[in-house]
C-alpha positions in Angstrom: 6.9 19.0 -1.5 5.6 17.2 -4.6 1.9 17.2 -3.8 -0.5 19.5 -5.4 -3.4 21.3 -3.7 -6.4 19.1 -3.0 -9.0 19.2 -5.8 -12.6 20.1 -5.2 -13.6 16.5 -5.8 -11.0 15.3 -3.3 -12.3 17.7 -0.7 -15.8 16.4 -0.9 -15.1 12.7 -1.7 -17.4 10.5 0.3 -18.0 13.3 2.8 -14.5 13.0 4.2 -13.1 15.8 6.4 -10.1 17.8 5.3 -8.0 15.9 7.9 -9.0 12.5 6.5 -8.2 13.7 3.0 -4.8 14.9 4.1 -4.1 11.6 5.8 -5.1 9.7 2.7 -2.8 11.7 0.5 0.1 11.4 2.9 -0.3 7.7 3.4 -0.3 7.2 -0.3 2.8 9.4 -0.8 4.7 7.5 1.9 3.5 4.1 0.6 4.8 4.8 -2.9 8.1 6.3 -1.8 7.5 10.0 -2.4 8.5 10.5 1.2 11.1 7.8 2.1 11.7 6.6 5.6 13.3 9.3 7.8 11.9 12.2 5.7 10.9 15.2 7.8 7.5 16.6 6.9 7.0 20.3 7.6 3.5 21.2 8.6 3.4 24.6 6.9 4.9 23.2 3.7 2.3 20.4 3.5 -0.5 22.8 4.3 0.6 25.2 1.5 1.1 22.3 -1.0 -2.4 21.1 -0.2 -4.0 24.5 -0.2 -5.3 24.2 3.3 -4.8 25.7 6.7 -2.4 24.1 9.1 -5.1 22.7 11.4 -6.2 19.7 9.4 -2.5 19.0 8.5 -1.5 19.1 12.2 -4.5 16.7 13.1 -3.5 14.4 10.3 0.1 14.3 11.5 -1.1 13.4 15.0 -3.3 10.6 13.7 -0.5 9.2 11.6 1.8 9.3 14.6 -0.7 7.3 16.6 -0.8 4.7 13.7 3.0 4.5 13.8 3.6 5.8 10.3 5.0 9.2 11.5 7.3 9.8 14.5 7.7 13.1 16.4 11.2 14.2 17.3 11.6 16.9 19.9 12.4 20.3 18.4 12.5 18.8 14.9 8.9 17.9 14.1 7.4 14.8 12.4 9.3 12.4 10.1 8.4 9.2 8.3 9.1 6.2 10.4 12.5 4.5 9.9 12.3 0.9 8.9 14.0 -2.0 10.6 13.7 -5.7 10.1 11.8 -6.2 13.3 9.0 -3.9 12.2 8.8 -5.3 8.7 8.6 -8.9 10.0 5.9 -8.0 12.5 3.8 -6.4 9.8 4.2 -9.3 7.4 3.5 -11.7 10.2 0.1 -10.0 10.7 -0.5 -9.8 7.0 0.1 -13.6 6.7 -2.7 -14.2 9.1 -5.4 -11.9 7.7 -4.8 -11.8 3.9 -4.8 -15.6 3.2 -8.0 -15.8 5.3 -9.6 -13.0 3.2 -8.6 -14.6 0.0 -10.0 -18.0 1.1 -13.3 -16.3 2.0 -13.4 -14.6 -1.4 -13.7 -18.0 -3.1 -17.3 -18.3 -1.7 -18.4 -15.1 -3.3 -16.4 -14.7 -6.5 -18.2 -14.7 -9.9 -16.8 -15.3 -13.3 -17.1 -11.5 -14.0 -15.0 -10.8 -10.9 -12.2 -13.1 -12.2 -12.2 -11.4 -15.5 -12.0 -8.1 -13.9 -9.0 -9.2 -11.7 -7.3 -10.6 -14.8 -7.8 -7.2 -16.5 -6.2 -5.5 -13.6 -3.3 -7.9 -13.7 -2.9 -7.2 -17.4 -2.6 -3.5 -16.7 0.0 -4.2 -14.0 2.0 -6.2 -16.6 1.7 -3.3 -19.1 3.1 -0.9 -16.5 5.9 -3.3 -15.7 6.9 -3.3 -19.4 6.8 0.5 -19.6 8.7 1.0 -16.4 6.1 3.2 -14.7 7.0 2.2 -11.2 4.9 4.5 -9.1 1.8 3.7 -11.3 2.6 0.0 -11.0 2.7 0.2 -7.2 -0.7 1.9 -7.2 -2.1 -0.7 -9.7 -0.8 -3.5 -7.5 -2.7 -2.1 -4.6 -5.9 -1.8 -6.6 -5.6 -5.5 -7.7 -5.1 -6.7 -4.1 -8.0 -4.5 -2.9 -10.3 -5.9 -5.6 -9.4 -9.4 -4.5 -9.9 -9.0 -0.8 -13.0 -6.9 -1.2 -14.6 -10.1 -2.5 -14.4 -11.7 0.9 -17.6 -9.9 2.0 -16.1 -8.8 5.4 -15.5 -5.0 5.6 -13.7 -5.3 8.9 -11.2 -7.8 7.6 -10.5 -5.6 4.5 -10.1 -2.5 6.8 -7.6 -4.5 8.9 -5.6 -5.4 5.8 -5.5 -1.8 4.6 -4.3 -0.7 8.0 -1.4 -3.1 7.8 -0.5 -2.0 4.3 -0.4 1.6 5.5 1.9 0.8 8.5 5.1 0.7 6.4 6.2 2.2 3.1 5.3 -0.6 0.7 7.3 0.5 -2.3 10.7 -0.8 -1.2 10.5 -4.4 -2.6 9.3 -2.9 -5.9 12.6 -1.2 -6.6 14.0 -4.7 -7.4 13.3 -5.9 -10.9 13.4 -9.5 -9.9 10.7 -8.9 -7.3 8.5 -7.2 -9.8 8.5 -10.2 -12.1 8.1 -12.7 -9.3 5.2 -10.7 -7.9 3.4 -10.7 -11.2 3.8 -14.5 -11.5 2.5 -15.0 -7.9 -0.5 -12.9 -8.7 -1.2 -15.0 -11.7 -1.0 -18.2 -9.6 -3.5 -16.7 -7.1 -6.0 -15.7 -9.8 -5.7 -19.1 -11.5 -6.6 -20.8 -8.2 -9.4 -18.4 -7.6 -10.8 -19.1 -11.1 -11.3 -22.7 -10.3 -12.6 -21.9 -6.8 -9.9 -23.9 -5.0 -9.9 -22.2 -1.6 -6.8 -24.2 -0.3 -4.8 -23.3 -3.4 -5.8 -19.6 -3.1 -4.9 -19.4 0.5 -1.5 -21.2 0.0 -0.7 -19.0 -3.0 -1.3 -15.8 -1.0 0.8 -17.1 1.9 3.7 -17.8 -0.5 3.3 -14.4 -2.1 3.6 -12.7 1.3 6.5 -14.9 2.4 8.4 -14.0 -0.8 7.6 -10.3 -0.4 8.8 -10.3 3.2 12.1 -12.0 2.1 12.6 -9.4 -0.6 11.8 -6.5 1.7 14.2 -7.6 4.5 16.9 -8.4 2.0 16.6 -4.9 0.5 16.8 -3.3 3.9 20.0 -5.1 4.5 21.7 -4.1 1.3 20.6 -0.6 0.4 19.3 2.7 1.8 15.7 3.5 0.9 15.3 5.9 -2.0 12.5 8.0 -3.3 10.6 7.4 -6.4 9.3 9.9 -8.9 6.3 11.8 -7.5 2.9 10.5 -8.6 0.5 13.2 -9.9 
């Protein structure tokens, strides 16, 4: 296991329970490829790595099974869900409903300072692309998207988006160099439309971004076995 014990700040962050903190750490590890699809997660090993008892880890596994991210196999334990094209297409179909809508709503609330902040996050994403820091780049990409959708002013919509993100390991398209460059260009197009408060252009740009991401994801699944990335500390 690559994870380190939960820090004191993590334990108490926002009053979260130990179970919720374990869930958050596991979701992140799966999302960035630290645990690729099909990887078995041993309860005792995770508990030891996190410096916790087995109870919150067991509860976290059960919750992630209910969300579909983990699967329980008789006599073998829990493993990260295997990916197939049908699951990926279903997730992206849902994302293409809620994310363009959230981006369109954001136009009504965005300020110039917000646009500058989003451009700064995109600049950091480009820097990480140049230095080849793939796990950090995946995390920065998520921060950029969260910042954008948070502007919509609807916490329920943002929560739905995050749940969709966390339903599949999101790192797979990012192992393709061409997809990394294309995604950066698409983000730039989205932010340009946002800067001039063109709701239709923003919505369309997000829709195209998700279409292209889905195409890259399904193409990757058809040509290569998922691989792990370096662990993120």
